[in-house]
C-alpha atoms as a printed R data frame, in Angstrom:
    type eleno elety resid chain resno       x       y       z
1   ATOM     1    CA   HIS     A     1   7.095 -14.847   2.007
2   ATOM     2    CA   GLU     A     2   5.619 -16.751  -0.928
3   ATOM     3    CA   LYS     A     3   5.124 -19.879   1.389
4   ATOM     4    CA   ALA     A     4   3.373 -17.852   4.019
5   ATOM     5    CA   LEU     A     5   1.180 -16.187   1.395
6   ATOM     6    CA   GLU     A     6   0.303 -19.506  -0.059
7   ATOM     7    CA   THR     A     7  -0.616 -20.703   3.215
8   ATOM     8    CA   ARG     A     8  -2.828 -17.892   4.170
9   ATOM     9    CA   LEU     A     9  -4.693 -17.933   0.837
10  ATOM    10    CA   ASP     A    10  -5.478 -21.679   1.393
11  ATOM    11    CA   LYS     A    11  -6.732 -21.050   4.908
12  ATOM    12    CA   LEU     A    12  -8.145 -17.786   4.599
13  ATOM    13    CA   GLY     A    13  -9.206 -17.148   1.330
14  ATOM    14    CA   ASN     A    14  -8.328 -13.946  -0.806
15  ATOM    15    CA   ARG     A    15 -10.337 -11.635   0.826
16  ATOM    16    CA   HIS     A    16  -8.781 -11.340   4.267
17  ATOM    17    CA   GLU     A    17  -6.333  -8.642   5.950
18  ATOM    18    CA   THR     A    18  -3.840 -11.057   6.835
19  ATOM    19    CA   VAL     A    19  -3.347 -12.033   2.972
20  ATOM    20    CA   ALA     A    20  -3.067  -8.287   2.222
21  ATOM    21    CA   LEU     A    21  -0.161  -8.148   4.772
22  ATOM    22    CA   SER     A    22   1.512 -11.016   3.122
23  ATOM    23    CA   TYR     A    23   1.245  -9.262  -0.316
24  ATOM    24    CA   TYR     A    24   2.613  -5.839   1.406
25  ATOM    25    CA   ASN     A    25   5.456  -7.827   3.083
26  ATOM    26    CA   LYS     A    26   6.099  -9.615  -0.464
27  ATOM    27    CA   GLY     A    27   6.144  -6.157  -2.019
28  ATOM    28    CA   CYS     A    28   8.676  -4.560   0.284
29  ATOM    29    CA   MET     A    29  10.801  -7.681  -0.163
30  ATOM    30    CA   LEU     A    30  10.555  -7.111  -3.980
31  ATOM    31    CA   GLU     A    31  11.173  -3.648  -4.037
32  ATOM    32    CA   LYS     A    32  14.371  -3.965  -1.853
33  ATOM    33    CA   GLN     A    33  15.738  -6.445  -4.618
34  ATOM    34    CA   ARG     A    34  14.749  -3.614  -7.217
35  ATOM    35    CA   LYS     A    35  11.890  -5.836  -8.712
36  ATOM    36    CA   TYR     A    36   9.925  -2.806  -8.909
37  ATOM    37    CA   ARG     A    37   7.126  -4.336 -11.338
38  ATOM    38    CA   GLU     A    38   6.507  -7.337  -9.308
39  ATOM    39    CA   ALA     A    39   6.696  -5.167  -6.114
40  ATOM    40    CA   MET     A    40   3.884  -3.025  -7.507
41  ATOM    41    CA   ASP     A    41   1.716  -5.689  -8.465
42  ATOM    42    CA   ALA     A    42   2.131  -7.090  -4.959
43  ATOM    43    CA   TYR     A    43   1.036  -3.730  -3.322
44  ATOM    44    CA   LEU     A    44  -1.800  -3.485  -5.701
45  ATOM    45    CA   GLN     A    45  -3.228  -7.131  -4.580
46  ATOM    46    CA   ALA     A    46  -2.902  -6.007  -0.881
47  ATOM    47    CA   LEU     A    47  -4.491  -2.763  -2.026
48  ATOM    48    CA   ASN     A    48  -7.585  -4.176  -3.676
49  ATOM    49    CA   ILE     A    49  -7.802  -6.499  -0.459
50  ATOM    50    CA   ARG     A    50  -7.810  -3.788   1.789
51  ATOM    51    CA   LEU     A    51 -10.109  -1.347  -0.224
52  ATOM    52    CA   GLU     A    52 -12.482  -4.502  -0.246
53  ATOM    53    CA   VAL     A    53 -12.079  -5.485   3.541
54  ATOM    54    CA   LEU     A    54 -11.669  -2.322   5.457
55  ATOM    55    CA   GLY     A    55 -13.022   0.503   2.937
56  ATOM    56    CA   ASN     A    56 -11.678   3.367   0.941
57  ATOM    57    CA   ARG     A    57 -10.946   5.487   4.006
58  ATOM    58    CA   HIS     A    58  -8.684   3.707   6.265
59  ATOM    59    CA   LYS     A    59  -5.386   4.405   7.483
60  ATOM    60    CA   ASP     A    60  -3.920   1.210   6.150
61  ATOM    61    CA   VAL     A    61  -5.097   2.266   2.555
62  ATOM    62    CA   ALA     A    62  -3.621   5.467   3.004
63  ATOM    63    CA   ALA     A    63  -0.111   3.731   4.025
64  ATOM    64    CA   LEU     A    64  -0.077   1.534   1.020
65  ATOM    65    CA   TYR     A    65  -1.074   4.869  -1.207
66  ATOM    66    CA   THR     A    66   1.943   6.225   0.335
67  ATOM    67    CA   LEU     A    67   4.169   3.336  -0.148
68  ATOM    68    CA   MET     A    68   3.117   2.961  -3.840
69  ATOM    69    CA   GLY     A    69   3.993   6.570  -4.077
70  ATOM    70    CA   ASN     A    70   7.612   6.335  -2.735
71  ATOM    71    CA   LEU     A    71   7.741   3.056  -5.373
72  ATOM    72    CA   LEU     A    72   6.941   5.292  -8.322
73  ATOM    73    CA   ILE     A    73   9.474   8.053  -6.949
74  ATOM    74    CA   ASN     A    74  12.183   5.333  -7.302
75  ATOM    75    CA   GLN     A    75  11.117   4.446 -10.836
76  ATOM    76    CA   TYR     A    76  11.054   8.239 -11.906
77  ATOM    77    CA   GLN     A    77   7.429   8.299 -12.211
78  ATOM    78    CA   HIS     A    78   6.694  11.414 -10.555
79  ATOM    79    CA   LYS     A    79   3.401  12.417 -11.746
80  ATOM    80    CA   ASN     A    80   1.915   8.952 -10.866
81  ATOM    81    CA   ALA     A    81   3.580   9.300  -7.531
82  ATOM    82    CA   LEU     A    82   1.971  12.530  -6.887
83  ATOM    83    CA   VAL     A    83  -1.615  10.905  -7.523
84  ATOM    84    CA   ARG     A    84  -0.760   8.217  -4.843
85  ATOM    85    CA   TYR     A    85   0.376  10.702  -2.458
86  ATOM    86    CA   GLN     A    86  -2.600  12.870  -3.079
87  ATOM    87    CA   GLN     A    87  -4.780   9.925  -2.367
88  ATOM    88    CA   ALA     A    88  -3.239   8.998   0.922
89  ATOM    89    CA   LEU     A    89  -3.306  12.767   1.799
90  ATOM    90    CA   ASP     A    90  -6.931  12.759   1.121
91  ATOM    91    CA   ILE     A    91  -7.444   9.812   3.499
92  ATOM    92    CA   TYR     A    92  -5.056  11.327   6.340
93  ATOM    93    CA   LEU     A    93  -6.780  14.701   6.333
94  ATOM    94    CA   GLU     A    94 -10.154  13.069   6.707
95  ATOM    95    CA   LEU     A    95  -9.259  10.852   9.415
96  ATOM    96    CA   HIS     A    96  -6.749  13.081  11.557
97  ATOM    97    CA   GLY     A    97  -6.976  16.849  10.491
98  ATOM    98    CA   GLU     A    98  -4.452  19.165   9.063
99  ATOM    99    CA   PHE     A    99  -1.614  18.734  11.601
100 ATOM   100    CA   HIS     A   100  -1.352  14.922  12.330
101 ATOM   101    CA   ARG     A   101   1.948  13.510  11.874
102 ATOM   102    CA   ASP     A   102   0.717  11.283   8.856
103 ATOM   103    CA   VAL     A   103  -0.404  14.749   6.982
104 ATOM   104    CA   VAL     A   104   2.809  16.102   7.519
105 ATOM   105    CA   ASP     A   105   4.785  13.123   6.440
106 ATOM   106    CA   VAL     A   106   2.785  12.876   3.123
107 ATOM   107    CA   ARG     A   107   3.366  16.449   2.321
108 ATOM   108    CA   THR     A   108   7.081  16.511   2.855
């Protein structure tokens, strides 16, 4: 993942959705290795790029908020997780309405 990220950064710059996807994948890998702080750093990199490229009301931004909430739950940071879940929920409600699967998933 690190080599792919370096290549994408060189070719695309640090403000491209493909680079955000590389950070996302790196975060997933680090989370599986229980390297939670490093995983959160990678997710934050992905989030910052997605916010800049996609805006703050995009489903991929909401998905990252949900993922970050899950990571925080794994670290017993429940208050911080609730903040991330609420951010995701707000976006999903705006995009899809009350009864969409993404809204239900975040609420459960």
